[in-house]
N, C-alpha and C positions, 0 to 999 in steps of 0.2 A: 167128944174126943176119945180115942181109944186109950185103954190103960197100957202104960208102957213100963216095963220092968226098970227098976232103978239101976240095974246093971248095964242097961243100954246107954250108949254114949250120946244120946240125943233126947230132945223133948219137943212137943208141939207147942208153938207159941204164936203170938201175933206178929204178922209180917206186913210189908207194904201192900201186898196184894190180897191180904186176908189172913189165913193161917199158913204157917210154914214150919219146917223142921230145923231145929237149931242144935248145934253140938253142945254137949255139957262137959265133955272131956276131949282132950286132944285126940284127933283121929289121924292115923298115919296114912301116908300115900299107899294106895293099893288095897286098903281095907274095904271089905264088903260091909256096907253100912246097913242096908235093909233089902229085903226081897219085895219086888213089886208083884203082888198076887191078887187073884180073884177068879171068878168063874171063867172057864175057857169058852169062847164063842166060835162056832163053826160057820164060816161064811157061806157054806153050801146049804145051810139050813135057813129058810126064810125067816123063821122066828128070831134066830140069833143075828142074822144079817140086818134085821130091822132095828136093832137096839142102837141108840145114839146117845152118847154123853161124852163129856170131855176127859174122862178117865180111861178111855179105851187105848190099850197099848198093843199095836199090831206086831205079831211075831213074824208072820209071813203072809202070803196071799190067802191062806186058808184060816189060820188060827189067830185069834185076838184075845187078849186078857181084858176082862172087864174089872178095872181096879176101883170101881165106885163103892165097894164094900168098906165100911168104916174100920174094919180090922186091918185093912191095908195101910199101914203107917206110911209107906212110901208115896202114897197119893198126896201127902202134904208137902212133898218136896217140890219146890217151885222151879220154874224155868229161869235160866240165865244165859245170856249170850256169851259171857265169859265165866263158865261154871267152875266149881271146885270138885265136881264129881261127874260121873258118866253112867250111862245105862249099859250093863254087860248082859247082852241077850244070848240065851241058849235056845235056839229054835228047836232043836231035836228033843231037848228035855222040856221044852215049853215053859221055860223059866226066865225071869229077868231079875238081875241084882243091880243095885245102885252101889257103885264103887268109887272111892275117893281117888282123884287123879293128882292130888297134892295134899300136903298136910293141912288139916282144918283145925283151927284154934277154937277153944271153948267160947261160946257166945256167937260164933259165926253161923250164919244161915247156910244150910246145905242146899245145893241146887245143881241142876244138870240141864243140858240142852235138849229140848223136846223134839227138835228136828224141824225141817223146813215146812212140811205139810201142816203140822200142828200150828206152827208159828203163823202161817198164812191164813189158816182157817179161824183161829181163836185170838191170837195175840196182836197181829198187825192191825185189825180193824179198831181195836181199842187202845193200841199203843203198848209196847212192852215196857214193864215197870222194873226191870232188873237194874242193878246198880250201874252196869255199863251203859245201858240206854239212858238212864236218868242223868248220868254224867255227861253224855253227849247232848242231851236236851238242855242241861244247865249251861254247857259251853255255848250252844247255839243261842240260848237266851242272852247270855252275857255278850256274845258277839253282836247280836241284834241291838241290844241296848247301846253298846259302844258305837255301832253304826248310826243309830238314831241321834246320839249325842254329837257325833262327828258332823252329821248333816245339819243339826241344829246350830252348832258352832259356825259352820260354813255359812248358813243362812244369816246368822247374826253379823258375821264379818262383812258379808255382802251388803246387808242393810246399813251397817255403820259406814261402809265405804260410800254407799249411795247417798247417805245423809250428809257426809262430809263434802261430797262433790256438789250436792245441792246447796249447802251452806256457802261453799266457796263461790258458786255461780251467783247466789243472791248478793254476796258481798261485792263481787265484781260489778253486778248490775247496779247496785246502790252507789258504788263509787263512780260509775259512769254518769248516773243521774246527777250526782253532786257536781261532777266536773262540768256537765252541760249547763246546770243552773248557774254555776260560777261564771262560766263563759258568757252566758246571757246577761248576767248582772254587769259584768265588765263592759260588754258591748253597749248596754244602755247608758252607762256612765260616760263612755267615750262619746256617744251621740249627743248627750246633753252639753258637753263642753264645746263640741263643734258647732252646734246650733246656737250657742250663746244664751241658752235659757238660764234664768236665775235659779240658784239653789239656796234654800234657806234664807231668802230675802236679800242675798248679795248678788252682785253681777258676776259675769264670767271672769272678770279680772280681779274680783274680790274687793273693789272700791266703790261700788254703788253707782257706776257711770250710767248716764241716760242712754236711751235707745239711739238718739241722734248722734251722740258722741261716739258711740260704738260704730255707727254706720260710717261716719266720716273718717273715723280713725282707721277703719278697715279699708277705705278707698283714698289713697294719697293723691294730691293734685287738685283736690276740690277745696277751695278756700271758703271760709265762713265769714261773712261781713254782716255786721250788726246793722240793722235799718236805722236811718237818721231819725233823730228826735223831731217831733212835729213843731215844736217851738222854734228851733233853729231855722228850719225851712221858711217859716213865716217872716222871720226878721230879715233873711237874705233877700227875699223877694221885695221887701219893702225898701 
């Protein structure tokens, strides 16, 4: 890390994306925080045009600043989609300054928007890690969790309703079976009484009547005469 004068209102420190530049003193809106500097590259020269790194700051179609030198403190200022500073470009002077666009409090990380081209080339493929984008991702994750919980609760309610419906159907089926069994038993009992079969050793009338008694009792008009005794018939003939 480069040596920074204690009079400067910033320091290099650990950031979410690696190293970053942090305010050590209050920085007023409009203050020039640091100059972005390095060798000037001429796009008309093949040697300069062949240089590629993520610290290139394009001034115009011809001139580009190679800010990869370690003395360039401004290279530690990270990108943010909602920054507290901005790049103040002076194409004719071939200079770039980082300027505060609002008051920056001590301990706050200094950042500015790198622009669309840089974002698409370097940040979008890996995902921007600025506070605004992290906040969006946290919100999306929270919404996704809430949606998963909602779907889970919905599935549980559906399963519970299905289980209750199935239990009710089973109860109704069991009740029907019991009703049919009861009707069957009642039908058998009625058939036994009509047929005159004995139950538990007793007759159908409950007094132990014989089969003949029941037969003649069931058919009126038939008289029952006891046969004559053999002894009496012998005496009459004599």
